[in-house]
Phi, psi and omega in degrees: 000146178229052183297339185247018178299130181082001180255148173251127182240140175245133178237117175278150188062034189289349180264353181280185185299300180291317182301314181293323177297321178292317178303315181295319181295314181296321178295320180297335180259018168102359183286149163270121192246132171264114180267103182260128180198152174294329181270096186294323180297317179293321177296320179295324179297319178295313180297318180297319179297320178294314182292337177280356177097003183291339182270354183114178186286147167096341186271151169215154187211160173224149179260136182223117181285129188199125170263113188290352175278354180245108185300322181297322178291322178296316179300316180294319180295316180292326175296321178295319177299312182298318180294318186275326190236339181116170180300150185281120176263328186230130176238124174249106178275096187246338184301137180205164183207144181218154171233124187263098180208149168302146187305317183290349176267356180273163179242152178306326178297327177288322176302317183299318179296316181296316180293322181300315182281308192278338180240303183296321178301317178293320176302317180298315180300314178298315186297328182268332183268325185299321181303318178294321177297318178299316181298322182272349178073028180201141173182150175228122177236130175237121178261128178267110181256238181189149173296342174301332179288333186267325187231358183084162180202121181303132178085007182225038188301310185288320176302312180298321179298317178297316181291326175295321176299324179296325176297314179296321177299313182300314182294322179294313180292330176298322177289317184293329189245009176301321182292348179263007181077025182246132175247146177227130180218170183233137168247130181248104174289149165270197178304124185227140185286081178236176178298324179296317179292326179296323175299316179299316182295317181295330181280352180285150179296324180223088185302321181294319178296320178301313181296319178298321179296317178298314182299322179289328183281334183273117182306325179278359164080017179203160171290148178293158174243152179308324181290353176283343187269323188299332180298309180293318180295316180297321177300309183293334179275353185257171177284353170298335181252031184298338181252022178241120177207149180073022185255157180234124181238127175271137174239087192219015181066016181090006180303316174240140179230064183286141178276000000 
């Protein structure tokens, strides 16, 4: 499939587990991909693998070092993407950060870090990418939130609040920009085997018991894998979903079945 031939896609947190899987999938379907990540070496490794042909035919990618909490760095990274690969047609807001603590054990300084990455960073990406999409009359944005935003999650109060805000932002912008040929949707992963989840697992009092509890609670019987996400994200980012906007899809093995 070449659903993204001629399209330029940007993935934030593109060197992480879910982000790199999405970069590879979009590249395999023909996209020119901007891999944005704070870890430039890891982002370059993803881009190099794509350019070496590991992702399939048609894809090419570039690595761009970027802390999404710093607007100047985001502006520089997006300018680099546009110069190297072309104007941004597809934005996947995937970068995220969490601190696993009961709310009353958290400190305001931790709230600030969580809000900066999970909400303000996403606001910045939208604010800088949408004008070009409006001008060209085309755009696809997929925001990666969390099922914590839909049903809550013990020990993730501020993270869940940020991700819930992302749902509201997406639906509002979907209404504002439908007339510009731009769609915005949300994918909510459930527990997924990433570095972030490993931090959560290590912080549990009994990690083995925690994993057993998740497996029993998930109807499909396992924790998610990064490769479980690109299918849903790719669909919403493609013209196959041209008539889908303002929607929220959980990819959680059935752990949550929100209406």
